[in-house]
N, C-alpha and C positions, 0 to 999 in steps of 0.2 A: 266274950263279941266273939260268936265264929270267927275261923282263919275267912281268907276269902279261896273262891277260888280259882287257880292261876294256871294261863293254860302258857305254858312254849308250845306254840306251833311252828309243826314240822309239817305240812302237808303240799299240795300240791294244786296249784286257783287261789278259789276260796271255796275250800271244804267245810263241811258239815263239821262242827266240834261239839264234840259233848260234855257239857258241864251241869252242873246241877247245885242246887244249896239246897234240895231236899232232896236227896238222896246220900242213904246214911252209912255206903260201901264209897272205896276206894278204889281206884286202879289205875295199874303205873305197865308199862313195857318195854321191855329191852329194847335195844336198837345200838348198832354199829354206831362208834362213838365218833366222826361223824358227825350225823344227822342228830339234833337237835329230840329227843325225850317228849312225845307231850308228857306235860304231867298236871296230878290234878291235887290238893288240898281240899280235901271234901270235908263237910263239917262235923267235927267232934263232939261227946262230953268231956273230955280231957281237957287240959289244957293246955292252949296251944303253944310250943315249942320255941326256945331263945330262933332259933332261926325260922319259924313264921312270922313272931312277931319284930324280926328285923325285916322281912320280908316284905312282908305289911307294909311299914313307914319308909320302904323304901320309896315303896310305889306307891305309894299318898303323894310323895314327894315328888314323883315325879308324871302325876295323872293331872292334867289340866283341872280346874273347875271351870273355870271362864274361858271360850272363846270366840270365833267365828262359826255362825252358824250351823248347825250337821246335817245335812239333806236330809234323810232317813234315819228315825232308831222308833222299835217297833219290840214290848215285849204283850207277848200273849200265851195264854193255856191254851191246848189243845185238848178235848178231852174226848176217850174211842166210846162211847157207847156200849157199839155191839161186843169189844173183847174188854169192855170194862179196868180201861186205862187213861191215863191223863200223866202231861206231861207238860214246860214250859220250854220256848221260842223265842229267840233272839233274833232282827234284822238291825244290820247296820250298815249303811250305806251308804255310796256318793264321794266316797274318797277313799286312796290308797293307806292303810293305815302303816302307823309304823309301834302304835301299843292304841290297849281302849279301855277303860278300865268303865265300869258298873258301880254307882251305891246307891242302896235301896235307901228309903222316905228317911225314913231316922238317921243315913250322912255311914250308914254302914258299906265300907268297901264290898262286894258280893263276886264279884269278877275281874280279872285281868287277863290283857292276852297281850302277849310280844314277840312278832316273827324274828326270830332270825337261823341263826346258820343259813343251808341258798337259799334263805327265801329275804334273805336282809334286805338286796334290792330290792327284790319282785314283790316282796312284803305281802300282804294281805287288801282285796276292798272287796264290797260287797259281804261285809261278810254277816253269814247267817249259823246260826245253830238250834241242835235238839238238843232239849233235856235227854237223861232215859226217860222210859216212859213205863211207871212199874204199877204193876197192876193194883186198883180200888185196894184189895184184899193186902196187899201187901200197906203200901201208905194211902192207905184215908186223903180222900179231897177236900178235909177238913184241916187234914196233916199238911199237905200243901199251901194252900193259901196260908195258914198258921207259916211256914217258912217265908213265903211271901207276901206279907202285907200290902193290902192296896193302895195307891198311893205315884207320886209323880217318883222312879226313877232316873238320876243326871246320871247321863251319858258322857264320857269327858275320855278325848281320843289325840293325835300328835299323828298330821298327816303324813306324807311322803316327802312334803316337800317344808317340814317341823313347824309346820301352822294348826294351832288348837283351836281342836273344837268342839263343841259339844253341845247338846239338845236333852232334854227331858221327854221319854217314856213314859207315857199314861199306863197304867196297870190296876186293872178292877176282878173284882171275883163272879163277875160274872156272867157265868157258863151255859149257855143256852142248852137246854131239851133236849134229846135225840131226836131227828128230824125221820120223822117212822117210816120207811117206802114202804109203797102200796101196790105198787108192778112196779116191773113183772117179778113171780114168783123169785126167792133168792131162798138159797141154804148157807149155813155158817159155816158148812166145811163142805171145802173144793173137792173133799171124793164122795160127795152127794150131789152132785150136780145133773145128774140123772134125773131126781128127781124136783128140779128145778130150766128143763127142755122149752125155751119159749122161739117163737118165727123170729129171725132176723129182718123182716119187712116189715117196717110199720110200725119197732118197737118202741112206748114213749112209756120213758120214766116218770111218774106219780110217788111225790109223798106227801106226808100230811104236816101244816104249818105248825111252826114252831112260839108259839106265845110266851115261854119263859121259861126260867133258868130248870137247870139241877135242883131246884132246892123251892120251887113255885113261884118264883120271883118274876115279876113283871122284867123281859126282853126288848132289845131292840133290834132284830133283827136285819144286816143293812143288805145283803143278797144268802142269796144259797149256792154254796158249790157242786157239778155232776162230775163224778172223774168214771167213766169206765176204765179197765187196765187189761190189755191183756195177759190172762197174768200164766200163759206158758211159751213166751214168749222169750229163743232163748240164742240171747246178746252178753256175757258174762264180761268180761271186759267195755260195750261198747253200751251208747245209751240212743238205742235204737228202735227201746218196748213202740207199739202201738196203744197208744192211749189216747181217749177221749176228752178233756177238760171242759169245761164249760162255764160261768159266773151268768145267775140268773135274776132276778129283780128281787125286793124281798114280800113282793103280792104273788108272784111266779109258783106253782107249783108242779111243775110235768116240763119236760124237754125231752121232744121226740130225739132220738139217735140216727145217724145214717145209714142205712145200709150195707153199702160198701162197706163200712168201717169192720165189718165181722167177718169171722172166720167158720164155715160150718164146725161143732164139737169142738171149737177151740173152748178153756174156761175163760169167765170174766171174773174180775170183781168191779163191784158195781160199788160205791159212798157216795152219799149225797153229804154233806156236811151244810150245819147254820153258820153264820158266820156273823157276829153281833156288834156290835158299833164301837166299844173298844178291842175289835181284834182278835176275842176270846173266839175257839170254835166248836164246835161237836160235829163226831163223824156218827153215821147209820152207816155199816153196811153188809155186803150179803155177796153169795156166787153165784151166778149164772151162765147156762150155755142155749147154743142158739142151735135151729136146725135148717 
């Protein structure tokens, strides 16, 4: 049995916490004594320590497997076809959590979140995480999917009022193939955008439809997402970066972008995502500038 991922959350608001049972490395950070330290117990080929076994037993005892229905519970794969990397994301919402656990389809505990210290009364709501996304040369997709089997993952938690809540998160290996962007012309390196200059007026993003998975199996695409991001916006402590983000239906393969969104000479990142019906998504991307 691999030890569970454990995160003692000392973050502000609903921060994205990194946690992945497919990662082969573990990390910890030092922090002043008054602040809880995010702690991750990563999988290992070695035998779990006595402390880990005790922690697992205590967590199993604390986490509910039955209770009222949880509003949102999603686990899905995100694959970046351009960059060649893949990770697992999770979204659990609707309540303020004092504790949250995930069990894989075999019933093994793989994830535990327990906000403490400054967040004790505030706790964490609408919890979202992204795993580390190692390159596929480091962690092939086959190894990631072997670490995360298909099936229903049980999510159990206790909300701030002490009410046990549970849900089932469906997880599949149906990863869409890359949505190939056909227009505007793009470059993979933002330093080379002089080779991808397009007019701001009348810009229409087009892409090829996605009809299969990365391994050639049939896929049900439920939507595409188009994201255009100002890659040069400087607001280190704020969230004001200009982003044009639109979902369109599965039969649509083009989207116009308003001229008002663009500034001449600025580098833009363009992403097109294919979203399939279990939540898995694949990204194709590139960079361009406007004149």
